[in-house]
C-alpha positions in Angstrom: 15.1 11.8 23.5 13.4 9.7 20.8 15.5 8.9 17.6 13.7 7.7 14.2 15.3 4.9 12.2 13.9 4.3 8.4 12.2 1.1 8.3 12.6 0.0 4.2 9.3 -2.2 3.4 8.9 -3.7 0.2 8.2 -1.3 -2.5 10.8 1.3 -1.1 8.2 2.8 1.2 9.5 4.1 4.6 7.9 4.0 8.2 9.4 5.2 11.2 9.3 3.8 14.5 10.9 5.4 17.9 13.6 4.1 19.6 15.5 6.0 22.8 19.2 6.5 23.0 21.4 7.7 26.0 23.9 8.7 24.1 22.3 11.7 22.3 23.1 11.3 18.3 25.4 8.3 18.2 24.7 4.6 19.1 27.2 2.4 20.2 26.4 -0.6 17.7 27.6 -3.9 16.9 26.7 -6.2 13.8 26.0 -9.7 14.3 26.8 -12.0 11.0 25.2 -15.3 9.8 28.2 -16.5 7.9 26.4 -19.5 6.4 23.7 -16.9 5.1 26.3 -14.1 4.4 28.0 -16.6 2.3 25.4 -18.5 0.2 23.5 -15.0 -0.2 26.9 -13.0 -1.1 29.8 -15.0 -1.6 29.7 -18.2 -3.6 31.1 -18.5 -6.9 32.3 -14.8 -6.6 36.0 -13.5 -6.0 34.6 -11.7 -3.1 35.2 -14.7 -0.5 38.4 -12.9 1.3 36.0 -10.4 2.8 37.0 -7.6 5.4 33.4 -7.7 7.2 34.5 -4.4 9.3 34.9 -2.7 6.2 31.8 -4.1 4.6 29.6 -2.8 7.3 31.3 0.7 7.9 30.4 1.1 4.2 26.8 0.2 4.7 25.9 1.5 7.8 26.7 5.3 7.2 23.9 4.6 4.1 21.2 3.6 6.4 18.5 6.5 6.7 17.9 8.0 9.8 17.0 11.2 12.4 16.9 12.4 15.8 13.9 14.7 16.2 15.1 17.6 14.9 18.5 17.5 15.4 20.0 15.8 12.3 21.1 12.7 11.0 21.8 9.6 13.4 25.4 8.3 13.4 26.2 4.5 14.7 29.4 4.2 16.0 30.9 0.4 16.0 31.6 -0.6 19.2 35.7 -1.8 19.5 34.3 -5.2 19.7 32.7 -4.6 16.2 31.5 -7.6 14.6 30.6 -10.7 16.0 30.9 -13.7 13.1 29.4 -16.6 13.4 30.5 -19.9 11.4 31.4 -23.4 11.5 34.4 -25.5 10.5 33.9 -27.1 6.9 33.9 -30.7 7.7 36.5 -32.2 5.1 35.0 -35.3 4.0 32.1 -33.5 3.0 33.3 -30.6 1.4 33.1 -29.4 -2.4 36.7 -28.5 -3.0 39.8 -30.4 -1.5 41.1 -27.3 -0.8 37.6 -25.7 1.2 39.0 -26.7 4.8 42.4 -24.8 4.5 41.1 -21.9 2.6 38.3 -21.3 5.8 40.8 -21.8 8.3 43.1 -19.3 6.5 40.2 -17.0 6.2 39.6 -17.1 9.7 43.0 -16.8 10.6 43.7 -13.6 8.5 40.3 -12.2 10.2 41.6 -12.4 13.7 44.9 -11.2 12.6 44.0 -8.1 10.2 41.3 -6.8 12.5 42.8 -7.9 16.1 39.9 -7.5 18.6 37.8 -5.6 16.3 36.3 -9.3 15.3 35.0 -12.4 17.4 34.5 -15.6 15.4 31.9 -17.7 17.0 32.0 -21.3 15.9 29.0 -24.0 16.0 29.7 -27.4 14.2 28.5 -29.7 11.5 26.7 -32.7 11.3 26.7 -35.3 9.3 24.6 -38.3 9.6 23.0 -41.2 7.5 19.5 -40.2 6.3 16.9 -41.3 4.0 14.7 -39.2 2.1 12.1 -39.3 -0.7 13.0 -38.9 -4.4 10.5 -37.2 -6.7 9.0 -39.7 -9.4 10.2 -38.5 -12.7 7.3 -39.8 -14.5 4.9 -37.9 -12.1 6.6 -35.4 -10.5 3.3 -34.4 -8.9 2.9 -37.4 -6.7 2.5 -37.0 -3.2 5.9 -37.4 -1.2 4.4 -40.2 0.9 3.5 -42.3 -2.1 7.4 -42.1 -3.6 10.3 -44.3 -2.6 12.8 -43.5 -0.2 16.8 -43.7 -0.6 19.3 -43.5 1.7 21.3 -39.9 1.6 24.0 -37.9 3.5 22.3 -35.3 5.9 24.4 -32.4 6.2 23.3 -29.9 8.7 25.2 -26.9 10.6 24.5 -26.6 14.2 24.5 -23.5 16.9 25.5 -20.6 14.6 21.6 -19.4 14.3 21.7 -20.2 18.4 24.8 -19.1 19.2 24.3 -15.6 17.3 20.9 -15.1 18.9 21.9 -15.6 22.7 25.0 -13.2 21.7 22.4 -10.6 20.6 20.2 -10.8 23.5 22.4 -11.1 26.0 24.6 -7.9 24.8 21.4 -6.0 24.5 20.4 -6.8 27.8 23.9 -6.0 29.3 23.4 -2.5 28.0 26.8 -3.3 26.1 25.6 -1.9 22.8 22.9 0.3 22.0 22.0 -0.5 18.2 21.9 -4.3 17.4 22.6 -5.3 13.8 21.7 -8.4 12.6 23.0 -10.1 8.9 20.6 -12.9 8.5 17.4 -13.6 6.4 16.8 -16.7 8.2 13.7 -16.8 10.6 15.2 -18.8 13.4 16.5 -15.4 14.4 12.9 -14.1 14.8 12.5 -14.9 18.6 15.8 -13.1 19.5 14.7 -10.1 17.6 11.3 -10.2 19.4 13.0 -10.2 22.5 15.7 -7.6 22.0 12.2 -5.0 21.1 10.4 -6.0 23.9 12.9 -6.4 26.7 15.3 -4.0 25.8 15.6 0.0 24.6 18.2 -1.1 21.6 17.6 -0.4 18.4 17.2 -3.3 15.8 18.7 -3.2 12.4 18.5 -6.0 9.6 20.8 -6.1 6.6 19.7 -9.0 4.3 22.6 -10.8 2.5 21.7 -11.1 -0.5 22.6 -9.3 -4.3 20.2 -7.3 -6.2 17.0 -7.9 -4.2 17.4 -11.7 -5.3 15.8 -12.3 -2.0 13.1 -10.7 0.0 13.4 -9.9 3.8 11.4 -12.5 5.6 8.4 -10.2 6.5 8.9 -12.2 10.4 12.2 -10.7 10.7 11.7 -7.6 9.0 8.3 -6.9 11.1 10.6 -6.4 14.6 13.5 -4.2 12.7 13.7 -0.4 12.8 15.3 -0.6 9.8 16.4 -3.1 6.9 18.5 -2.7 4.1 17.6 -5.6 1.7 20.7 -6.4 -0.3 24.7 -5.8 -0.3 25.9 -4.8 -3.8 28.8 -6.1 -5.9 30.6 -2.5 -5.4 30.8 -2.9 -1.8 31.8 -6.6 -1.6 34.5 -5.8 -4.0 35.7 -2.5 -1.8 35.6 -4.2 1.5 38.7 -7.3 0.8 41.5 -7.5 2.8 44.9 -7.1 1.6 46.1 -10.2 -0.6 48.8 -10.3 1.8 48.9 -10.2 5.5 51.9 -10.3 7.8 51.9 -12.5 10.8 55.4 -12.6 12.1 58.8 -11.4 11.1 59.3 -14.1 8.2 55.7 -15.1 7.8 52.4 -14.3 6.2 48.7 -15.0 5.4 47.8 -15.0 1.8 44.6 -15.2 0.2 44.1 -18.4 -1.4 44.5 -19.0 -4.8 41.4 -20.8 -5.6 39.6 -17.5 -4.4 41.2 -15.2 -7.0 39.2 -14.2 -9.9 41.2 -15.3 -12.3 43.1 -18.4 -10.7 44.3 -19.7 -14.1 45.8 -16.1 -14.6 47.5 -16.1 -11.2 48.7 -19.6 -11.6 50.3 -18.8 -14.9 52.1 -15.5 -13.6 53.3 -17.8 -10.4 55.1 -20.2 -12.9 56.6 -17.4 -15.1 57.7 -15.2 -12.1 59.0 -18.5 -10.4 61.1 -19.3 -13.3 62.4 -15.9 -13.2 62.9 -15.1 -9.6 63.4 -18.6 -8.8 61.1 -19.1 -6.1 57.4 -18.7 -5.8 57.6 -16.4 -2.9 59.6 -13.8 -4.8 57.4 -14.5 -7.6 54.4 -13.3 -5.7 56.0 -10.6 -3.8 56.4 -8.9 -6.9 52.9 -9.5 -8.2 51.9 -7.5 -5.1 54.2 -4.4 -5.7 52.7 -1.5 -6.9 54.8 -0.7 -10.2 54.9 2.3 -12.3 54.5 0.6 -16.1 51.1 -0.1 -14.4 50.2 3.0 -13.1 51.6 2.5 -10.1 49.2 -0.6 -10.1 49.9 -3.8 -8.5 50.7 -6.9 -11.6 48.5 -8.9 -9.4 45.4 -6.1 -9.3 45.7 -6.5 -13.1 45.2 -10.0 -13.5 42.3 -10.0 -11.0 40.6 -7.1 -12.9 41.2 -10.2 -16.5 44.0 -7.9 -18.0 46.5 -10.4 -19.5 49.0 -7.7 -20.1 51.2 -8.7 -17.5 51.1 -12.5 -18.9 52.2 -11.6 -22.2 54.8 -9.4 -20.7 56.0 -12.3 -18.8 55.7 -14.6 -21.4 57.9 -12.4 -23.7 60.3 -12.4 -20.7 59.6 -8.5 -20.7 59.8 -7.8 -17.1 60.4 -4.2 -16.5 64.0 -3.5 -16.6 65.7 -2.8 -13.2 62.7 -3.9 -11.7 63.3 -6.3 -9.0 60.9 -8.4 -6.2 62.6 -6.8 -3.3 
């Protein structure tokens, strides 16, 4: 049975290519995420870093236009192991912020705990080496690099992530454990893997470009091997696909979103300061901030702070925490 998947091309036009399914209208699907590409394309400098990738792709996949002959719309069924996430631990000595490594470790722990078996985090590593680089001549910017002076630099490179993604996607498709390979990247290093999947397996290939508002066009070398291409991810999809602020991790422990990852860490810090003074400790203050409150239309105070609404701060500064409300 032929399955036709829309291949979205530049300009919004489409063409269709046939693949074959042994499960009728449903393709077993797994998503392979280039974490580096996703971060720099969609998450850096945003309050959306506490992302639930499973939730995100559960939102995106149904938007893919596809039909099966004359039998209606194609549906993708995510495999129990739905997402493979390829990343590398941050090198603390090369991190841009003092809490970068701690925040990343907390995020990975939160993903494993909250998604329990639905995600696999595959780690490469970062290489930091001394190197030399040509300096652009300020007086003559068009001077050829060979004629410019050199300066010593630190060279930071992510290693193995693209190789790991390629190997996992190809092996999974060859084994027949999935019928629909969805790749989230715009890195042309992945092209040989897509070509191999197309030539040696019957799996459908989808490509999601991790960029917002079409800031980067899909690389044609990748798109030519895909049955369909999603050219962007929206802010709305990212915002609607966040992990819970707090994820239980045992009877008395929990994993919470890093404070520096909030939309308004300044408001959160002030609220925690006021709440700690009121309740006696930070944990109780945070518990109150994350509890739905009838005075705020059953929204949590933290949700209001995230949206930039400072009414919570004003109430707390006026020592007007709702009468009768407690953190328990």
